[in-house]
matplotlib code that plots the C-alpha trace (Angstrom):
import matplotlib.pyplot as plt

x = [-14.1, -17.4, -20.0, -22.3, -22.5, -23.3, -26.1, -27.5, -27.4, -29.1, -31.8, -32.3, -32.5, -35.2, -37.1, -37.1, -38.4, -35.7, -34.1, -33.2, -30.6, -29.4, -28.8, -28.6, -25.5, -24.2, -21.1, -19.4, -19.7, -18.3, -15.3, -14.9, -14.8, -12.1, -10.1, -10.4, -9.3, -6.6, -7.7, -9.9, -12.9, -13.3, -16.1, -18.5, -18.2, -18.6, -21.8, -23.1, -22.3, -24.0, -27.1, -27.7, -25.1, -25.1, -27.6, -29.0, -30.9, -32.4, -29.6, -26.7, -25.3, -23.2, -21.1, -20.7, -22.0, -24.8, -26.4, -24.2, -21.5, -18.5, -17.5, -20.9, -20.2, -21.9, -22.5, -23.1, -20.8, -17.9, -15.8, -16.0, -15.4, -12.4, -10.9, -11.5, -9.9, -6.9, -6.3, -7.1, -6.0, -3.6, -5.8, -3.6, -4.5, -5.5, -8.5, -12.0, -14.3, -17.5, -19.0, -18.7, -19.1, -21.0, -18.2, -14.6, -14.0, -14.5, -14.8, -12.6, -12.3, -8.8, -8.7, -5.7, -5.8, -6.8, -6.6, -9.9, -10.7, -12.9, -10.8, -11.3, -9.4, -9.4, -8.9, -6.5, -4.3, -0.9, -0.6, 2.1, -0.3, -3.3, -4.3, -6.2, -8.5, -10.1, -13.9, -14.5, -12.5, -14.5, -17.1, -19.7, -19.3, -19.3, -22.6, -24.2, -23.2, -24.4, -27.7, -28.3, -27.5, -30.0, -32.8, -32.3]
y = [5.0, 3.6, 3.5, 1.3, 4.0, 6.6, 4.4, 4.0, 7.7, 8.5, 6.0, 7.7, 11.1, 9.9, 8.1, 11.3, 14.0, 14.1, 17.3, 19.8, 18.6, 19.8, 16.3, 13.9, 14.9, 13.5, 11.4, 13.7, 16.7, 14.7, 13.7, 17.4, 18.5, 15.8, 17.0, 20.7, 19.9, 17.5, 14.7, 11.6, 11.5, 8.5, 6.1, 7.2, 10.9, 10.2, 8.2, 11.2, 13.6, 11.5, 10.8, 14.0, 16.5, 18.9, 20.3, 20.1, 17.9, 19.6, 21.8, 19.9, 21.1, 19.0, 20.7, 19.2, 20.1, 22.4, 22.0, 21.9, 24.4, 23.2, 26.8, 28.4, 30.8, 30.2, 27.5, 24.6, 24.4, 22.5, 22.6, 26.4, 26.8, 24.4, 26.7, 29.7, 28.1, 26.9, 30.5, 32.2, 29.8, 27.6, 24.5, 21.6, 20.1, 16.7, 18.1, 19.1, 21.2, 19.2, 21.3, 23.9, 24.1, 27.3, 29.1, 29.4, 25.7, 23.9, 20.2, 18.7, 15.3, 14.0, 12.5, 10.2, 6.6, 4.5, 7.6, 9.5, 10.9, 14.0, 16.6, 20.0, 22.9, 26.4, 29.1, 31.8, 29.6, 28.8, 25.3, 24.3, 25.2, 23.3, 20.3, 18.5, 17.0, 13.8, 13.9, 10.6, 7.9, 8.4, 10.6, 7.8, 7.5, 11.3, 11.6, 8.7, 10.0, 13.5, 12.3, 10.1, 13.1, 15.2, 12.6, 12.1]
z = [0.9, 2.0, -0.8, 1.3, 4.0, 1.3, -0.1, 3.4, 4.1, 0.8, 1.6, 5.0, 3.3, 0.9, 3.7, 5.8, 3.5, 0.9, 1.9, -0.9, -3.4, -6.9, -8.3, -9.9, -11.8, -15.1, -15.0, -17.6, -15.2, -12.3, -14.6, -15.6, -12.0, -11.2, -14.2, -13.2, -9.6, -10.8, -8.5, -8.4, -6.2, -3.9, -5.0, -2.2, -3.0, -6.7, -5.9, -3.8, -6.6, -9.3, -7.0, -5.2, -6.5, -3.5, -1.1, 2.3, 4.7, 7.7, 9.0, 7.3, 4.0, 1.7, -1.0, -4.4, -7.9, -8.9, -12.3, -15.4, -14.5, -12.3, -11.4, -10.9, -8.0, -4.7, -2.2, -2.1, -5.2, -3.6, -6.8, -7.0, -3.3, -3.4, -6.2, -4.0, -0.9, -2.9, -4.0, -0.8, 1.9, 0.0, 0.6, -0.4, -3.8, -2.5, -0.7, -2.0, 0.2, 1.1, 3.9, 6.6, 10.3, 9.9, 11.7, 10.6, 9.8, 6.5, 6.0, 3.3, 1.8, 1.1, -2.4, -2.4, -3.4, -0.3, 2.0, 2.0, 5.5, 6.0, 7.9, 9.4, 7.7, 9.1, 6.4, 7.4, 9.6, 8.1, 6.7, 9.1, 12.0, 10.7, 12.8, 10.0, 12.7, 11.3, 11.4, 9.6, 7.8, 4.6, 2.9, 3.2, 6.9, 7.3, 5.3, 7.2, 10.6, 9.8, 8.5, 11.5, 13.9, 12.0, 12.3, 16.0]

ax = plt.figure().add_subplot(projection="3d")
ax.plot(x, y, z, "-o")
ax.set_aspect("equal")
plt.show()
């Protein structure tokens, strides 16, 4: 986890027009989402959820929480979409969907103690054939790198 990177990314977002986000989100809703998904969010992702919730900056979209309903259908509700992918694609329970490539790939955050990379998951490909390509070692780094790429 890298809360410092998440803080830096959110400052860049605010300093560059703010994007379009649904947050902030109350801590109780974040805890409800964790309970529903049966996992604990890393500190950097929890900070993002509490501060911005979910939304977009330029062409980048970040999934998370929308309003007061953890299962409100539609993107960028990452909790709802994680539930969908768990049912449809057998997405392993330690992952939460945080974004999409815009094509066939989804970006997922691994939510295990001291092991929180952002990986690529391809719905429809059997689990044993997934490559789980690592995009970033943490959500904070993923967020910061994505925002910097958008600004350049």
